[in-house]
N, C-alpha and C positions, 0 to 999 in steps of 0.2 A: 502915677501911683498904682502899682500893681496890687491886686487883691490876693491875699493868701488863701490857702485851702480852707482854713477855719472861717474866714470871712465869707467865702462862697457857701460853705455849709450853713452858716447863720442866715445868709440871704435866702437859700433854698428853703430853710425851715420857716422863715417868715412867709414865704409864698405858700407853702403847704398848709400853714395855719390859716391863712386867708381862705384857701380852698376849702378846708374843713368847715369854716364858719359859713361860707356861701352854701355848701352842701346842707348844712343845718337849716339855713334860711329856706332853701328849696324844699326841704322835708317838712318843715313846720308851717311855712307860708303864713306868717303872722298877718293879721288884718290891720294892725296898727304899727306905726313906726316905733321902734323901741331900742333897747340896749343891744339887741342882736345885730341890727344893721350898724349901729355905732361901732361895735367891736370889729365887724368885718371891714369897715372903712379904716379903722385904726391899723389893722394888720396889713391891709392893702397899701396904705400910705407908707408904712414901714418898709414893705417890700419894694415899692416904687422908689423910695429914697435910697435903698441899698443898690438897686439897679442903676440909679442915676450916678451914684458914686463909682460903680464899676465902669459905666460908660465914660465918665470924666477921666478915669485912669487909662482906659484903653483907646478911646476914640473910635472904636470899631463899629462898622455899620450894623453888625449883628446885635451888638449891645444896645445901640440906639433903637433898633427895631423892637427888641424886647421891652425896652422902656416905653416906647410909644404904645405898644399893645397893652401893657399893664395900665398905662394912663387911660386908655379907652375903657378897660374893665372897670377901673375906679370910677370913671364918669357914669357908667351904667349903674353901678351899685349906689352911687350917690343919688342918681335919679330914682332908684327904688326906695332909698331912705327918705327922700322928700318928693314923693310923686305929686303931680298936679291932679291926677285922678286915682285910679286903682294902681296897685303895685304892678309894674310891667314884668311879670314872671317869665314870659317868653324871652325877653331881652336878657334877663338875669341868667336864664339857662344858657343862652348863647355866650354870654360873658364868662360864665363859669367854665365852659369848654375852652374858650380862648385862654383863660388863665391856666388851665390844666396843660394846654399845648405849650405855653411859654415855660412852665415849670419842667415839662418833659424835654424841652430843648427843640421843639418843632417850630 
């Protein structure tokens, strides 16, 4: 199943929205888990789902790699959403860069 240009644009927009929300988290650095983390997780999940659909259609290694990298970012953000101790801001900063690299095609 090939993805059309409109589908790719929507996929990229979901990724960019997730990136904006993570940037907001990093700016505000809330002390408690709240709506902000939930929204970032929702957007990342939508981006991940869209990338999974692309990979299912293409079977390409590059698409599988993008999906794996976004899954890793999602795991880190989930860890920040439900931390065992303090929010791991350093890990979230690294995950944010990983997401930006995926969106940029690196």
